[in-house]
Every structure is written in C-alpha cells, then in structure tokens.
C-alpha positions in Angstrom: -8.6 5.4 26.4 -8.9 1.9 28.0 -9.7 1.0 31.6 -6.5 0.0 33.4 -7.4 -3.6 34.0 -9.5 -4.2 30.9 -7.4 -7.3 30.0 -7.1 -8.7 33.5 -7.2 -12.5 33.5 -6.6 -12.6 29.8 -3.6 -14.4 28.2 -2.1 -12.9 25.1 0.4 -14.9 23.0 2.5 -12.8 20.6 4.8 -14.3 18.0 7.8 -12.0 17.3 7.0 -10.5 20.7 10.6 -9.7 21.7 11.2 -6.7 19.4 9.6 -4.0 17.3 5.8 -4.0 16.9 5.4 -7.3 18.8 7.2 -6.0 21.8 5.3 -2.7 21.7 2.0 -4.5 21.6 3.2 -6.8 24.5 4.0 -3.8 26.6 0.7 -2.2 26.0 -1.3 -5.4 26.7 0.7 -5.7 30.0 -0.2 -2.2 30.9 -3.9 -3.2 30.4 -3.5 -6.1 32.8 -3.0 -9.1 30.5 -0.6 -12.0 31.1 1.8 -12.2 28.2 3.5 -15.1 26.3 6.1 -13.8 23.9 7.9 -15.8 21.3 11.1 -15.1 19.4 13.9 -17.1 17.8 16.4 -15.1 19.9 16.7 -15.9 23.6 18.3 -12.6 24.5 15.4 -10.4 23.2 12.9 -12.6 25.0 14.7 -12.2 28.3 14.9 -8.4 27.9 11.2 -8.0 26.9 10.1 -10.4 29.6 12.0 -8.3 32.2 10.4 -5.1 31.0 6.9 -6.7 31.0 7.4 -7.9 34.6 8.5 -4.3 35.6 5.1 -3.2 34.5 3.7 -5.8 36.9 2.3 -8.3 34.4 3.0 -12.0 34.4 5.1 -13.0 31.4 6.3 -16.2 29.8 9.1 -15.9 27.2 9.7 -18.8 24.9 12.2 -19.4 22.2 10.4 -20.6 19.1 11.1 -20.7 15.4 7.6 -20.3 14.1 8.6 -22.3 11.0 9.0 -25.4 13.1 5.8 -27.3 13.8 7.3 -29.1 16.9 8.4 -25.8 18.4 5.0 -24.2 17.8 3.3 -27.2 19.4 5.7 -27.1 22.3 5.1 -23.4 22.8 1.3 -23.8 22.9 1.6 -26.7 25.4 3.9 -24.6 27.6 1.5 -21.7 27.4 -1.5 -23.9 28.4 0.5 -25.6 31.2 1.2 -22.2 32.7 -2.0 -20.2 32.0 -4.6 -22.9 31.0 -5.8 -20.8 28.1 -4.9 -18.5 25.3 -7.4 -15.6 24.9 -5.7 -13.5 22.2 -3.3 -14.6 19.5 -1.2 -12.0 17.7 0.5 -13.6 14.7 3.2 -10.9 14.5 6.3 -12.8 13.5 7.3 -11.9 9.9 10.2 -11.7 7.6 11.0 -10.0 4.3 13.3 -10.6 1.4 15.4 -7.6 0.6 17.0 -8.9 -2.6 15.8 -7.9 -6.1 13.1 -10.2 -7.2 15.3 -11.5 -10.0 17.9 -12.5 -7.4 15.4 -14.2 -5.0 15.9 -17.9 -4.7 13.4 -20.6 -4.0 15.0 -21.0 -0.6 14.4 -17.3 0.1 10.8 -17.5 -1.0 10.2 -20.7 1.0 11.5 -18.9 4.2 9.2 -15.9 3.6 6.2 -18.2 3.0 6.9 -20.4 6.0 7.2 -17.4 8.4 4.6 -15.1 6.9 1.9 -17.6 6.0 2.5 -21.1 7.2 3.3 -20.1 10.8 0.1 -18.1 11.0 -1.9 -21.2 10.1 0.1 -23.3 12.6 -0.6 -21.0 15.5 -4.2 -20.3 14.6 -4.9 -24.1 14.5 
C-alpha cells in the first residue's frame, strides 16, 4: 500500500512505544524507512522493541520516560534532537485506564489518568 521508503529521513517519536499499539506502529514506521524514538517507563520493553526495530534495519533510540514527569519529557525531547536534529511525527500513544468501579475511584487514581492521558499529550505536543 505504501512505498517501501516513504518515511525515509523522517523521525517518529512514539510514547508508549515499547508494547501494544505503540510498538506495532513503531514496527510499521520502521518498515517504511523511518527512524524511531520510542518511550516507555519500563526499560526492558524499550530494549526489546529497539532490538526488533533494528532487525528491520531502521535506526532506533529507546528512552525510559515517565510521561507524567515534565523533566523526563523535556530530557527525552532534548535527547531526540541531539541524535536526530528533528521530530517529524509525534504519536502520543501512552495511556492508562482505571479499572475500579467509578464509586471506588480515588482522586489519586483520577489524577494519574489525567496526567498520562491528557497532560502528557500537551507536554509532548508543546
């Protein structure tokens, strides 16, 4: 459907890029020639995804980042720009859900959901 190198010389940053939909998108972007920057809180999933991206032949930077932490987000963007000099595509994929009944949900739970699902989107987009 897409030309093999349609994303050649493009840099794609994906939050939550170590597992699930984020990892699937990263793998497809790699197949299309993009360089990838993947973020996750868990170092082990970053390492595995980064290795798989490199097996495809794409350049990859894996960074541990808690998207709720402004300093970590800023550091990730700086590290990305230091390596690639740009970010062409941003995929704000990191997300969380609250599985408890609404009546049982605490303010702490709601704050975490808001920070990951809304606030982090704003931080990365800025």
